[in-house]
C-alpha positions as CSV (number, residue, x, y, z in Angstrom):
1,M,-3.9,-1.6,-51.9
2,A,-2.4,-2.6,-48.6
3,A,-0.4,-5.8,-48.2
4,S,-2.9,-7.1,-45.7
5,D,-5.6,-6.8,-48.4
6,L,-3.7,-9.1,-50.8
7,W,-4.8,-12.4,-49.3
8,T,-8.6,-12.4,-49.4
9,N,-10.4,-14.5,-46.8
10,F,-7.2,-15.0,-44.8
11,G,-7.8,-17.5,-42.0
12,Y,-11.2,-18.6,-43.5
13,Y,-9.9,-22.2,-43.9
14,G,-7.9,-22.2,-40.7
15,A,-4.6,-20.6,-41.6
16,H,-2.9,-18.8,-38.6
17,G,-0.7,-15.8,-38.8
18,I,-0.4,-12.1,-38.5
19,T,0.1,-9.3,-41.1
20,G,3.6,-8.9,-42.4
21,A,3.5,-5.3,-41.1
22,E,2.8,-6.5,-37.5
23,A,5.5,-9.1,-37.8
24,L,8.0,-6.5,-38.9
25,I,7.0,-4.3,-35.9
26,Y,7.6,-7.1,-33.5
27,E,11.0,-7.8,-35.0
28,I,12.1,-4.2,-34.8
29,N,10.9,-4.2,-31.2
30,R,13.0,-7.3,-30.6
31,I,16.1,-5.6,-32.0
32,V,15.6,-2.5,-29.9
33,Y,14.9,-4.5,-26.7
34,E,17.9,-6.8,-27.3
35,S,20.2,-3.8,-27.7
36,G,19.2,-2.4,-24.4
37,I,20.3,-3.1,-20.8
38,K,20.5,-6.9,-20.4
39,S,20.5,-7.1,-16.6
40,P,16.9,-7.4,-15.2
41,I,15.6,-4.5,-13.1
42,T,15.2,-6.9,-10.2
43,T,19.0,-7.0,-9.8
44,T,21.2,-4.2,-8.3
45,R,23.2,-4.0,-11.5
46,G,20.0,-3.7,-13.6
47,L,18.5,-1.1,-11.3
48,N,21.7,1.0,-11.2
49,A,22.2,0.8,-15.0
50,R,18.7,2.2,-15.6
51,L,19.2,4.9,-13.0
52,R,22.4,5.9,-14.8
53,Y,20.8,5.8,-18.2
54,L,17.9,8.1,-16.9
55,D,20.3,10.6,-15.3
56,S,19.6,13.4,-17.7
57,A,16.9,16.1,-17.9
58,A,14.9,14.0,-20.3
59,G,15.3,10.9,-18.2
60,R,14.3,12.6,-15.0
61,A,11.3,14.1,-16.8
62,E,10.3,10.6,-18.0
63,M,10.6,9.2,-14.4
64,R,8.4,12.1,-13.1
65,A,5.9,11.3,-15.9
66,Q,5.9,7.7,-14.7
67,G,5.1,8.9,-11.1
68,I,8.5,8.6,-9.6
69,S,9.5,11.4,-7.3
70,P,13.0,12.9,-7.2
71,A,13.3,12.0,-3.4
72,R,12.6,8.4,-4.2
73,I,15.3,8.4,-7.0
74,R,17.8,9.9,-4.5
75,A,17.0,7.2,-2.0
76,W,17.4,4.4,-4.6
77,R,20.7,5.9,-5.8
78,S,22.1,6.2,-2.2
79,G,21.0,2.6,-1.4
80,K,18.8,3.8,1.5
81,A,15.7,2.3,-0.2
82,T,14.8,-0.4,-2.6
83,P,12.1,0.1,-5.1
84,S,8.9,-1.8,-4.7
85,P,7.8,-4.1,-7.6
86,T,5.4,-1.3,-8.8
87,S,8.2,1.3,-8.7
88,R,10.5,-1.1,-10.6
89,E,7.9,-1.4,-13.3
90,K,7.6,2.4,-13.5
91,L,11.3,2.8,-13.7
92,D,11.6,0.1,-16.3
93,N,8.8,1.8,-18.3
94,A,10.7,5.1,-18.1
95,Y,13.9,3.4,-19.3
96,W,12.3,1.7,-22.3
97,T,10.4,4.9,-23.2
98,R,13.7,6.9,-23.2
99,R,15.6,4.0,-24.9
100,R,13.0,3.9,-27.8
101,E,13.2,7.7,-28.2
102,N,17.0,7.7,-28.2
103,V,17.3,5.0,-30.8
104,I,14.9,6.9,-33.0
105,K,16.5,10.4,-32.4
106,S,20.1,9.2,-32.8
107,G,19.5,7.4,-36.1
108,Y,21.0,4.2,-34.6
109,L,18.2,2.0,-35.8
110,K,18.2,3.3,-39.3
111,R,21.9,3.0,-39.6
112,L,21.9,-0.5,-38.2
113,L,19.2,-1.7,-40.6
114,D,20.5,0.2,-43.7
115,N,23.9,-1.4,-43.1
116,D,25.8,1.2,-45.2
117,G,23.4,0.7,-48.1
118,R,23.7,-3.1,-48.1
119,G,20.4,-3.6,-46.3
120,R,19.5,-6.6,-44.2
121,Q,18.2,-10.0,-44.9
122,I,14.7,-10.8,-43.7
123,E,13.6,-14.4,-43.0
124,I,9.9,-14.7,-43.7
125,H,8.2,-17.5,-41.9
126,A,5.1,-18.5,-43.9
127,V,1.7,-18.7,-42.3
128,D,0.8,-21.8,-40.3
129,Q,-1.4,-23.9,-42.5
130,S,-1.4,-27.0,-40.3
131,A,-5.1,-26.6,-39.5
132,V,-6.1,-26.1,-43.1
133,Q,-8.0,-29.0,-44.7
134,P,-6.2,-30.8,-47.4
135,G,-6.9,-29.3,-50.8
136,R,-7.5,-25.8,-49.2
137,A,-3.9,-25.0,-48.3
138,R,-1.8,-22.8,-50.5
139,S,0.9,-25.0,-51.9
140,N,3.3,-22.2,-52.9
141,V,3.8,-20.9,-49.4
142,T,7.2,-21.7,-48.0
143,D,9.7,-19.8,-45.8
144,R,11.6,-17.3,-47.8
145,T,14.7,-15.1,-47.3
146,I,15.0,-11.7,-49.0
147,R,17.6,-8.9,-48.8
148,V,15.9,-5.6,-48.2
149,R,17.5,-2.3,-49.2
150,Y,16.4,1.3,-49.3
151,L,13.2,0.7,-47.3
152,W,14.6,0.8,-43.8
153,N,14.2,4.6,-43.2
154,D,10.5,4.2,-44.1
155,A,10.1,1.1,-41.9
156,V,11.7,2.8,-38.9
157,D,9.7,6.0,-39.4
158,A,6.5,3.9,-39.5
159,W,7.6,2.0,-36.4
160,A,8.5,5.2,-34.6
161,A,5.1,6.8,-35.5
162,Q,3.4,3.5,-34.5
163,D,1.7,3.8,-37.9
164,L,0.5,0.3,-38.9
165,G,-0.9,1.6,-42.2
166,A,2.5,3.0,-43.2
167,M,4.2,-0.2,-42.1
168,D,1.8,-2.2,-44.2
169,E,2.9,-0.2,-47.2
170,V,6.5,-0.9,-46.4
171,W,5.7,-4.6,-46.2
172,D,3.9,-4.5,-49.5
173,D,7.1,-3.0,-51.1
174,I,9.2,-5.8,-49.5
175,I,7.0,-8.7,-50.7
176,C,6.6,-7.4,-54.2
177,D,10.2,-8.6,-54.8
178,L,9.3,-12.2,-54.0
179,D,7.9,-13.2,-57.5
180,S,4.4,-13.9,-58.5
181,A,3.5,-15.6,-55.2
182,F,4.0,-12.4,-53.2
183,R,0.4,-12.2,-52.3
184,A,0.8,-15.4,-50.1
185,Y,3.2,-13.4,-47.9
186,A,0.8,-10.7,-46.9
187,Y,0.3,-12.7,-43.7
188,V,3.1,-14.6,-42.0
189,T,3.9,-16.5,-38.8
190,S,6.9,-14.2,-38.1
191,V,9.9,-12.5,-39.6
192,G,13.5,-12.3,-38.6
193,I,16.0,-9.6,-39.5
194,A,19.6,-10.5,-39.6
195,A,20.9,-7.6,-37.6
């Protein structure tokens, strides 16, 4: 049974949230995006940083896949031209596509989350029950913190494959350690990883 199947009739009485698997995907995305280039692409520094990052065979191939010609790239590098907003978006998409592939291929993300076998703590923010009528809310649902070990390789593999079903299984393994109230955490408002 998938974790998202544990809370039957979720939302029926007005609870708001997302599946734990979705929340985990969003949090891994946050970690990857925060570890990338900080300068916006609208700045000279941000533009040049992305062009340097993409200065490889794979980077150039990704820029071509995004519809950016080699002549345009040379003009941007030389400072003879400035990319249009549409071109900046394409360049940024190329950067993030390569960045995502590189953190997967290098093993960086798995190493970061595994933390030399110590794992990482996850803050689980319970579903929002503020719209649930009195008497219908689950009383045992509070924010929780749990240390997760040995599941990060599976989580990153599911994230990399964009496999929500596999991530749901990982989430099920995570919440099983929460005690008898684990079913209440199939859906959450969000999660945070201390990484």
